C-alpha positions as CSV (number, residue, x, y, z in Angstrom):
1,M,-63.8,26.7,-28.1
2,K,-63.7,25.6,-24.5
3,M,-61.9,22.4,-25.5
4,A,-59.3,24.4,-27.5
5,R,-58.7,26.7,-24.5
6,I,-58.3,23.7,-22.2
7,N,-55.8,22.1,-24.6
8,V,-53.7,25.3,-24.9
9,S,-53.7,25.7,-21.1
10,I,-52.6,22.1,-20.6
11,T,-49.8,22.5,-23.2
12,M,-48.5,25.7,-21.6
13,S,-48.6,24.1,-18.2
14,A,-46.6,21.1,-19.5
15,L,-44.0,23.4,-21.1
16,L,-43.6,25.3,-17.8
17,V,-43.1,22.0,-15.9
18,V,-40.5,20.8,-18.4
19,T,-38.7,24.1,-18.3
20,L,-38.6,24.1,-14.5
21,I,-37.3,20.5,-14.5
22,L,-34.5,21.4,-17.0
23,L,-33.6,24.5,-15.0
24,L,-33.3,22.5,-11.7
25,T,-31.3,19.8,-13.4
26,S,-28.8,22.2,-14.8
27,L,-28.3,23.8,-11.4
28,S,-27.9,20.6,-9.5
29,L,-25.6,18.7,-11.9
30,P,-22.4,20.6,-11.3
31,S,-22.8,20.3,-7.6
32,F,-23.3,16.5,-7.9
33,A,-20.3,16.2,-10.2
34,Q,-18.1,18.0,-7.7
35,K,-19.1,15.5,-5.0
36,Q,-18.3,12.5,-7.2
37,P,-14.6,13.1,-8.1
38,Y,-14.1,9.5,-9.4
39,Q,-16.3,10.4,-12.4
40,V,-13.5,12.7,-13.8
41,Q,-10.6,10.5,-12.6
42,A,-8.7,8.7,-15.3
43,A,-8.1,4.9,-14.9
44,A,-4.8,3.9,-13.4
45,K,-1.9,3.6,-15.8
46,K,-0.6,0.0,-16.4
47,L,3.0,0.1,-15.3
48,K,5.7,-1.9,-17.1
49,F,8.9,-3.0,-15.4
50,E,12.4,-4.1,-16.3
51,I,14.6,-6.3,-14.1
52,I,17.9,-4.7,-13.4
53,K,19.4,-7.2,-11.0
54,E,18.6,-10.4,-9.2
55,A,19.9,-11.4,-5.7
56,K,19.6,-14.5,-3.5
57,H,16.9,-14.4,-0.9
58,D,16.5,-16.8,2.1
59,K,13.5,-18.9,1.1
60,R,12.7,-19.7,4.7
61,L,11.8,-16.0,5.3
62,F,8.1,-15.1,5.5
63,T,8.8,-11.6,4.2
64,Q,6.5,-8.9,5.8
65,G,8.5,-5.6,5.5
66,L,11.4,-4.6,3.3
67,L,13.2,-1.2,3.2
68,F,16.5,0.3,1.8
69,N,18.5,2.8,3.8
70,D,22.1,4.0,3.6
71,G,23.3,1.0,1.6
72,N,21.5,-1.6,3.7
73,L,18.4,-3.6,3.2
74,Y,16.2,-4.2,6.3
75,E,13.7,-7.1,6.4
76,S,11.1,-8.3,8.8
77,S,9.9,-11.9,8.6
78,G,6.7,-13.2,10.2
79,L,5.0,-16.3,11.6
80,Y,4.7,-17.2,15.3
81,G,7.9,-18.7,16.6
82,R,9.9,-17.7,13.5
83,S,9.6,-13.9,13.4
84,R,12.9,-12.0,13.1
85,L,14.6,-8.9,11.8
86,R,17.5,-8.9,9.4
87,V,20.0,-6.4,7.9
88,Y,21.9,-7.0,4.7
89,N,24.6,-5.1,2.8
90,A,22.6,-4.2,-0.3
91,K,25.7,-4.3,-2.6
92,S,27.1,-7.6,-1.5
93,N,23.9,-9.2,-0.2
94,A,25.9,-10.3,2.9
95,L,23.9,-10.7,6.1
96,V,25.1,-8.0,8.5
97,K,22.9,-8.7,11.5
98,Q,19.8,-10.5,12.6
99,Q,17.6,-10.6,15.7
100,G,15.0,-13.3,16.6
101,L,11.7,-12.1,18.2
102,S,9.5,-13.5,20.9
103,R,7.5,-16.6,20.0
104,R,4.3,-14.7,20.8
105,I,5.1,-12.1,18.1
106,F,4.0,-12.3,14.5
107,A,6.2,-9.6,12.8
108,E,4.6,-7.4,10.1
109,G,5.5,-4.2,8.3
110,L,8.8,-2.3,9.0
111,T,10.1,1.2,8.6
112,K,13.1,3.3,9.7
113,I,13.3,6.8,11.1
114,D,16.7,8.2,12.1
115,N,18.4,5.4,14.0
116,E,15.3,3.5,15.0
117,L,13.3,0.6,13.3
118,Y,9.6,0.5,13.8
119,L,7.9,-2.9,13.5
120,L,4.2,-3.6,13.4
121,T,2.7,-6.8,14.9
122,W,-0.2,-8.7,13.4
123,K,-2.5,-9.2,16.3
124,A,-0.5,-8.1,19.4
125,S,-1.7,-4.5,18.8
126,K,1.7,-2.9,19.5
127,L,4.3,-1.1,17.6
128,M,7.8,-2.3,18.5
129,V,10.8,0.0,18.4
130,F,14.4,-1.3,17.9
131,N,17.8,0.3,17.7
132,A,18.8,0.1,14.0
133,N,22.5,-0.6,14.7
134,D,22.2,-3.6,17.0
135,L,18.5,-4.5,16.6
136,Q,17.9,-4.4,20.3
137,F,14.4,-3.8,21.5
138,K,13.8,-0.3,23.1
139,R,10.1,0.3,23.7
140,S,6.6,-0.3,22.3
141,M,3.5,1.8,21.6
142,P,-0.1,0.4,21.5
143,Y,-2.6,0.7,18.7
144,Q,-6.0,-0.9,17.9
145,G,-6.6,-3.6,15.3
146,E,-4.3,-5.6,13.1
147,G,-1.0,-4.4,11.7
148,W,0.0,-5.2,8.1
149,G,2.2,-2.7,6.2
150,L,4.2,0.3,7.5
151,T,6.3,3.1,5.9
152,N,6.8,6.8,6.5
153,N,7.0,10.1,4.5
154,G,9.2,11.9,7.1
155,K,6.1,13.6,8.6
156,H,3.8,10.7,9.4
157,F,3.8,6.9,9.7
158,I,1.8,5.4,6.9
159,M,0.1,2.1,7.8
160,S,-2.2,-0.6,6.3
161,N,-4.3,-3.1,8.2
162,G,-5.5,-5.4,5.4
163,S,-8.5,-3.3,4.4
164,A,-8.8,-0.7,1.6
165,Q,-7.8,2.1,4.0
166,I,-4.4,3.6,4.7
167,F,-3.8,5.4,7.9
168,F,-1.5,8.4,8.5
169,R,-0.2,8.3,12.1
170,D,1.7,10.8,14.4
171,L,5.4,10.1,14.6
172,K,5.5,10.5,18.4
173,S,2.2,9.1,19.7
174,F,1.2,6.8,16.8
175,E,-2.3,8.3,16.9
176,I,-4.3,8.4,13.7
177,I,-4.1,11.8,12.0
178,K,-6.1,10.9,8.8
179,K,-7.0,8.0,6.6
180,I,-7.6,7.5,2.9
181,T,-9.5,4.8,0.9
182,V,-7.4,3.4,-1.9
183,K,-9.4,3.1,-5.1
184,N,-9.1,3.0,-8.9
185,R,-11.7,5.5,-9.8
186,W,-14.7,4.0,-7.9
187,R,-13.4,0.5,-7.2
188,A,-11.7,0.1,-3.7
189,Y,-8.8,-2.2,-3.3
190,N,-8.8,-4.4,-0.1
191,K,-6.0,-6.5,1.4
192,L,-3.4,-3.7,1.2
193,N,-0.3,-5.2,2.7
194,E,3.4,-4.1,2.5
195,L,3.9,-0.3,1.9
196,E,6.7,1.9,0.6
197,Y,6.7,5.7,0.3
198,A,8.8,6.7,-2.7
199,Q,8.8,9.3,-5.6
200,G,6.0,11.2,-3.8
201,H,3.6,8.2,-3.9
202,I,2.7,5.2,-1.7
203,W,3.5,1.9,-3.2
204,A,1.5,-1.1,-2.0
205,N,1.3,-4.9,-2.3
206,V,-2.1,-6.4,-2.5
207,W,-2.2,-9.6,-0.5
208,Q,-2.6,-12.8,-2.6
209,S,-2.6,-10.8,-5.9
210,P,0.1,-10.1,-8.5
211,F,-0.3,-6.3,-8.2
212,I,1.8,-3.5,-6.9
213,L,-0.2,-0.2,-6.7
214,K,1.1,3.3,-7.1
215,I,-1.1,5.5,-4.9
216,A,-1.6,9.3,-4.7
217,P,-1.2,10.0,-0.9
218,D,-3.6,12.9,-0.8
219,S,-6.6,11.2,-2.4
220,G,-6.0,7.5,-2.3
221,Q,-6.5,7.3,-6.1
222,I,-4.4,4.6,-7.8
223,V,-2.4,6.2,-10.5
224,G,-0.4,3.1,-11.6
225,I,-0.8,-0.7,-11.4
226,A,2.1,-3.1,-12.0
227,D,1.3,-6.7,-12.7
228,M,4.2,-8.8,-11.3
229,S,2.8,-12.2,-12.5
230,E,6.1,-12.8,-14.4
231,L,8.0,-13.0,-11.1
232,I,5.4,-14.8,-9.2
233,K,5.3,-17.7,-11.7
234,R,9.0,-18.3,-11.0
235,H,8.3,-19.1,-7.3
236,Q,4.7,-20.2,-7.1
237,R,4.5,-23.3,-9.3
238,S,1.6,-25.8,-9.4
239,G,1.6,-28.0,-6.3
240,Q,3.8,-25.6,-4.3
241,S,2.8,-23.6,-1.3
242,Q,0.3,-20.9,-2.1
243,E,1.8,-18.9,0.7
244,K,4.6,-17.8,-1.7
245,V,2.8,-14.5,-2.4
246,L,4.4,-11.3,-3.7
247,N,5.3,-9.1,-0.7
248,G,8.2,-6.6,-0.1
249,I,8.9,-3.3,-1.7
250,A,12.1,-1.3,-1.0
251,Y,13.1,1.8,-3.0
252,D,16.8,2.5,-3.8
253,P,17.0,6.2,-4.7
254,S,20.5,5.9,-6.1
255,K,19.2,3.6,-8.8
256,E,15.7,5.0,-9.0
257,A,14.5,1.4,-8.7
258,F,12.7,-0.9,-6.3
259,W,13.7,-4.2,-4.7
260,V,10.8,-6.6,-4.7
261,T,10.4,-10.1,-3.3
262,G,7.9,-12.4,-1.8
263,K,7.2,-14.7,1.1
264,L,9.3,-17.9,1.0
265,W,11.0,-16.7,-2.3
266,S,14.5,-17.7,-3.2
267,K,15.3,-14.4,-4.9
268,R,14.6,-10.7,-4.8
269,Y,14.6,-8.5,-7.8
270,L,15.7,-4.9,-8.5
271,V,13.1,-3.5,-10.9
272,R,12.5,-0.1,-12.5
273,Y,8.9,0.9,-13.5
274,R,7.9,2.9,-16.5
């Protein structure tokens, strides 16, 4: 009888412990799930593209920034001793104006607000401001770290520095307002380079990769990935310079399409994603 009572007692205690564990688990799981939003995020959509138009591109240019505005294409080209700004007529592809930069400057990402062009520098830690009409230098603003890609959404500068993070900066002071980590569900994407803000999203080149990412600006989640290998193969053949990487995104709202190119490429392409 004593053994039976002991067995019953042990069984009831075990049941109580299991019930308590299940209760605690059910209470904690929703909270955990809310703190891990990537668990409910869908994988990024694979974007397809069609080529609408091709245009000649100066294959001497080490393309860093590319943007479309009011019928013109603006381009920044890097490398020490070779950095410059250029403006083209987007329809005719004619060179409208160009401006060489100091040999101490390695030009990076480029964006335009009103009548001013804003240019990042790779390691000089300064944002350079130019008159958009004559490309004359006006002033500069300091920042810390490297500069890679630059765009804007009308409210903030949006900047990359080669990491997986994108920084939103004040339009007047260039101070950091917030930052997001770019990821496809739980996987972060490093080496974010040239940026473009269009169609309510941030579009980004990934350095030394064939990908253009479509990024939700509030969360950093990648909602679309375009594999541009088809274009890269036209310019980066075996035995040729591996510096000929995909870089440069400029949105033309009138055509709802993007101009894309690469460093040292002989062409640029107007493509539409779907």
